[in-house]
C-alpha positions in Angstrom: 160.2 107.3 113.3 158.5 110.3 114.4 155.0 110.8 115.6 154.0 112.9 112.6 155.2 110.2 110.2 153.6 107.4 112.3 150.0 109.4 112.5 150.4 109.7 108.5 150.8 105.8 108.3 147.8 105.3 110.6 145.5 107.6 108.5 146.8 105.9 105.5 146.0 102.6 106.8 142.6 103.3 108.1 141.4 104.6 104.5 142.7 101.4 103.2 141.1 98.9 105.5 138.0 101.2 105.2 138.4 100.9 101.4 138.8 97.0 101.6 136.0 96.5 103.8 133.5 98.8 102.6 133.7 97.3 98.9 132.9 93.8 100.1 130.4 95.0 102.6 128.2 97.1 99.8 128.8 93.6 97.4 126.8 91.7 100.5 124.2 94.0 100.8 123.5 94.1 97.0 123.9 90.3 96.6 121.5 89.7 99.8 119.1 92.0 98.4 119.1 90.9 95.0 118.6 87.2 96.3 115.7 88.1 98.5 114.5 90.1 95.8 114.3 87.2 92.9 112.9 84.8 95.4 110.1 87.3 96.2 109.3 88.0 92.8 109.0 84.4 92.0 106.8 83.8 94.8 104.5 86.7 94.5 104.2 87.2 90.6 101.1 85.5 90.5 99.5 87.4 93.0 100.7 90.8 91.3 99.4 89.6 88.1 95.7 88.4 89.8 95.4 91.6 91.9 96.2 93.8 88.4 99.1 95.8 90.6 100.7 98.4 88.2 104.7 98.7 88.3 104.4 101.8 90.3 102.3 99.7 93.1 104.9 96.8 92.8 108.0 99.4 93.3 106.0 100.7 96.2 105.5 97.1 97.5 109.3 96.6 97.7 110.4 99.9 99.0 108.0 99.5 101.9 109.5 95.9 102.7 113.4 96.9 102.1 113.5 98.3 105.7 112.5 94.8 107.3 114.9 93.2 105.1 118.0 95.6 105.7 117.4 95.4 109.4 117.8 91.8 109.3 120.7 91.4 106.5 122.9 94.2 107.9 124.4 92.1 110.6 124.9 89.0 108.5 126.6 91.2 105.7 128.7 92.7 108.1 129.6 89.3 109.6 130.8 87.9 106.0 132.6 91.2 105.2 134.4 91.1 108.2 135.8 87.8 107.7 136.4 88.0 104.2 138.1 91.5 104.3 139.9 90.5 107.3 140.9 87.0 106.5 142.1 88.3 102.8 144.2 90.9 104.4 145.8 88.0 107.1 146.6 85.8 104.1 148.3 88.3 102.5 150.3 89.2 105.9 148.9 92.9 105.4 147.6 92.6 109.3 151.1 91.5 110.4 152.7 94.0 108.4 150.4 96.6 110.4 151.5 95.3 113.6 155.0 95.2 113.0 154.7 99.0 112.0 153.9 99.7 115.7 150.0 99.5 115.1 147.9 97.6 117.6 145.4 95.1 116.7 142.5 97.5 118.3 143.8 100.5 116.4 143.8 98.3 113.2 140.0 97.3 113.6 139.1 100.7 115.0 137.6 102.2 111.6 135.5 98.8 111.3 134.2 99.2 114.9 133.3 103.0 113.9 131.7 101.8 110.8 129.4 99.2 112.6 128.3 102.0 115.0 127.4 103.6 112.0 125.4 100.4 110.9 123.6 100.5 114.6 122.4 104.4 113.9 121.1 103.1 110.4 119.4 100.0 111.5 118.0 101.8 114.5 116.5 104.3 112.1 114.7 101.8 109.9 114.0 99.7 112.7 112.0 102.8 114.5 109.0 102.9 112.5 109.4 101.5 108.9 110.7 97.8 109.5 107.6 97.1 111.9 105.1 98.4 109.3 106.3 96.4 106.7 104.0 93.7 107.1 100.8 95.9 107.2 102.0 97.4 104.1 102.5 94.0 102.4 99.0 93.2 103.4 97.5 96.7 102.0 99.2 96.6 99.0 99.2 92.9 97.8 95.9 91.8 99.6 93.7 94.3 97.5 91.2 96.9 98.4 88.4 95.0 99.5 90.3 92.8 101.7 92.5 96.1 102.9 89.3 97.3 103.7 87.7 94.3 105.5 90.9 93.8 107.6 90.7 97.5 108.6 87.2 97.5 109.9 86.6 96.3 113.3 83.2 94.7 114.4 82.0 94.5 118.1 84.8 96.5 119.7 84.7 96.3 123.9 87.1 98.8 125.5 87.5 99.0 129.4 89.0 102.0 130.8 90.2 101.1 134.4 91.8 104.6 135.0 88.5 106.7 134.2 85.9 104.1 135.0 84.7 104.0 131.6 83.4 101.0 129.5 83.1 101.4 125.7 81.0 99.4 123.5 81.5 100.1 119.6 79.7 98.0 116.9 81.9 99.2 114.0 84.8 101.4 112.8 87.9 101.1 111.0 91.4 101.1 112.1 93.2 104.3 111.8 89.8 106.4 111.2 88.5 109.0 113.7 84.8 107.9 113.1 82.8 105.2 115.2 79.6 104.0 114.4 76.7 103.1 117.1 78.5 103.6 120.4 77.3 103.2 124.2 79.7 104.7 126.8 79.1 103.5 130.4 80.3 105.9 132.6 80.8 104.1 136.2 82.0 105.5 139.8 84.5 103.9 142.1 82.3 100.9 142.6 81.7 99.9 139.4 77.9 101.5 139.4 76.9 103.1 136.1 76.4 106.6 136.6 75.7 108.1 133.1 75.1 106.0 129.9 75.7 107.5 126.5 74.2 106.0 123.4 75.4 107.6 120.3 74.7 106.4 116.4 78.1 108.0 115.8 81.1 109.3 117.2 83.9 111.4 115.9 87.3 112.3 117.5 88.8 115.7 116.9 92.7 115.3 117.1 93.3 118.9 117.1 91.0 119.6 120.0 91.1 116.2 121.8 87.2 116.1 122.2 84.9 113.9 121.3 81.6 114.9 119.3 78.6 112.5 119.7 75.6 112.8 117.1 72.2 111.8 117.9 73.3 110.8 121.3 70.8 109.8 124.3 72.4 110.5 127.7 71.2 108.7 130.8 71.6 109.5 134.2 71.1 106.5 137.1 71.4 107.0 141.0 73.1 104.3 143.3 70.5 101.7 143.0 70.2 102.1 139.4 67.3 103.8 138.9 66.9 106.2 135.9 67.1 110.0 137.1 67.3 112.1 134.4 67.2 111.6 130.5 68.4 114.1 127.7 68.3 113.6 123.7 71.1 115.9 121.9 71.4 116.1 118.0 75.3 116.6 118.9 77.3 116.7 122.2 80.8 117.9 122.5 82.6 115.9 125.5 86.2 117.6 126.3 87.3 115.6 129.3 87.2 112.0 127.9 90.9 110.4 127.9 90.5 107.9 125.0 91.9 108.1 121.7 91.1 106.2 118.5 94.1 104.1 119.1 93.5 103.8 122.2 90.3 102.1 121.6 91.8 100.3 118.9 94.5 99.2 120.9 93.2 95.4 121.7 93.4 94.3 117.9 97.1 95.4 117.4 100.3 93.0 117.9 102.9 94.5 119.5 105.6 93.1 116.4 103.8 95.3 114.1 103.7 98.7 116.3 107.0 101.2 116.0 108.7 102.6 118.9 106.2 105.6 119.0 103.2 103.3 119.0 104.7 100.7 121.6 105.1 103.8 123.9 101.5 105.0 123.6 100.3 101.6 123.8 102.1 100.9 127.5 101.2 104.7 128.6 97.5 104.4 127.5 97.1 101.4 128.8 99.1 100.9 132.0 96.1 99.3 133.6 95.8 96.4 131.9 97.2 92.9 133.4 101.2 92.4 133.1 100.8 89.1 131.2 98.9 91.4 128.3 101.5 94.1 128.9 104.3 92.0 128.6 104.9 91.4 124.7 104.5 94.9 124.4 107.3 96.0 127.0 109.4 93.1 125.6 109.3 94.7 121.8 109.5 98.2 122.7 112.8 96.9 124.4 113.9 94.6 121.3 113.2 97.6 118.7 116.2 99.7 120.8 118.1 96.5 121.4 118.1 95.1 117.8 120.3 97.3 116.1 123.3 96.9 118.5 123.4 93.3 117.2 125.7 94.7 114.5 128.0 96.3 116.6 128.0 92.7 118.5 128.7 91.0 115.5 131.6 93.6 114.6 133.3 92.6 118.4 133.0 89.2 118.0 133.7 89.0 114.1 136.7 91.4 113.9 139.1 89.9 116.3 138.3 85.9 114.8 138.7 87.4 111.0 142.5 88.1 111.9 144.1 84.8 111.8 148.3 84.4 111.1 147.9 81.1 109.5 145.4 79.5 106.8 144.0 76.9 109.3 143.6 79.5 112.0 141.7 81.8 109.5 139.5 78.7 108.7 139.1 77.6 112.2 138.2 81.6 113.4 135.4 81.7 110.1 133.8 78.8 111.8 134.1 80.4 115.4 132.5 83.2 114.4 129.6 81.6 112.4 128.7 79.6 115.0 128.6 82.3 117.8 126.6 84.8 115.5 124.0 81.5 115.1 124.2 80.9 118.6 123.2 84.5 119.6 120.6 84.4 117.1 118.9 81.5 118.6 119.3 83.1 122.2 118.0 86.1 120.8 114.6 84.5 119.8 114.6 82.2 123.2 114.7 85.3 125.2 112.2 87.2 123.2 109.9 84.0 123.7 110.7 84.2 127.4 109.6 88.0 127.3 106.6 87.8 125.8 105.2 85.2 128.3 106.3 87.4 131.3 108.7 84.8 132.5 111.4 87.5 132.5 111.8 91.4 132.9 111.1 92.8 129.2 114.8 94.3 129.4 116.6 90.9 130.4 114.5 89.7 127.5 116.0 92.2 124.9 119.3 93.2 126.1 120.9 89.7 127.5 121.8 88.4 124.4 123.6 91.6 123.1 125.3 92.0 126.7 126.4 87.9 126.7 128.1 88.2 123.4 129.5 91.7 123.3 131.3 90.5 126.4 132.4 87.6 124.5 133.6 89.7 121.6 135.5 92.0 124.1 137.3 88.7 125.3 138.1 87.7 122.0 139.7 91.2 121.2 141.5 91.0 124.0 142.8 87.5 123.4 143.7 88.9 119.7 145.4 92.1 121.0 147.6 89.9 123.5 148.5 87.4 120.8 147.0 84.5 122.6 145.0 81.7 121.4 141.6 82.3 120.7 138.3 80.1 120.2 139.2 79.6 116.9 142.7 77.6 117.8 140.6 76.0 120.5 138.4 74.6 117.8 141.2 73.1 116.1 142.5 71.2 119.1 139.1 69.9 119.8 139.0 68.5 116.5 142.2 67.2 116.6 141.1 65.3 120.1 138.1 64.0 118.8 139.5 62.6 115.7 141.9 60.5 117.8 
């Protein structure tokens, strides 16, 4: 057989494998999303009616929730589609025919691995900002305007800028806005002595120039003993050298799991002087945002070799083994995430260790299948026989 003929056969096999897999993969995604949609509508239909939400607002609600749901469902859909597609091809002896034609197991699985990498890219795009903001969008849409306004308002905020030795006391402001009411800013020296005290009825942040404008402000200067040395009243005062931003001032009220990758990086950069116990959840979730999409690729590495079986019993045991492995990975992912949030292990280890562990297992299973050795599925059969005896 010539190399040209073999290459044409391989391309034909790639198209056949991709067509069979994508059909099942899309069915799984649409099926899971439909099931979620039915259950969610059943749970929230009374809320929609009581809140008098229009059809457009309801559609907006589900579009805002879809990225988060897809990030969760894509690995499960990959798992089931791989097991079903490869299992069906194995039962029909199509895998054996491909191997007989001189195509290796890794080469048969190559198009599926590439689809897994494309799924990683899609999941990473969804998990960058859209999925983390889904919970905030849900509360904003279903909670009503009054509740959303109430939850967005922050009262009695205290912020300590340890880098620039400044302490802020803010009476009220709204998250996501640049206006702050009734503020007091204490500028201190390296010994925590108050140098200047700013008392303003209103403060406005100008993002285009990164300056603060204080209205109806009183500026009081102190000496080292705490005595007042000078007082000034200004209807408006522009300050250019303050590093604080509205996001930084409201950062004490945010949760790590609801922040996007950009917001997590900003939080860690602006609040690098915070204690490590406070920063640990944000460091861990930043790494987790980057590691979570690669779960799809790890699932492909584990499920693809296990989905290939040369007997009916071998296929069933491989399916059971792959499901056990995926659920074990999910358990360890949440366990390591909790350890990272508690600052018990480094953030990178909390986010990436489960993926690395099960990627090694997947590569080992791929090696066993490519060398036609007994894998985890066959060992499960033997273990079951021993237990039954």
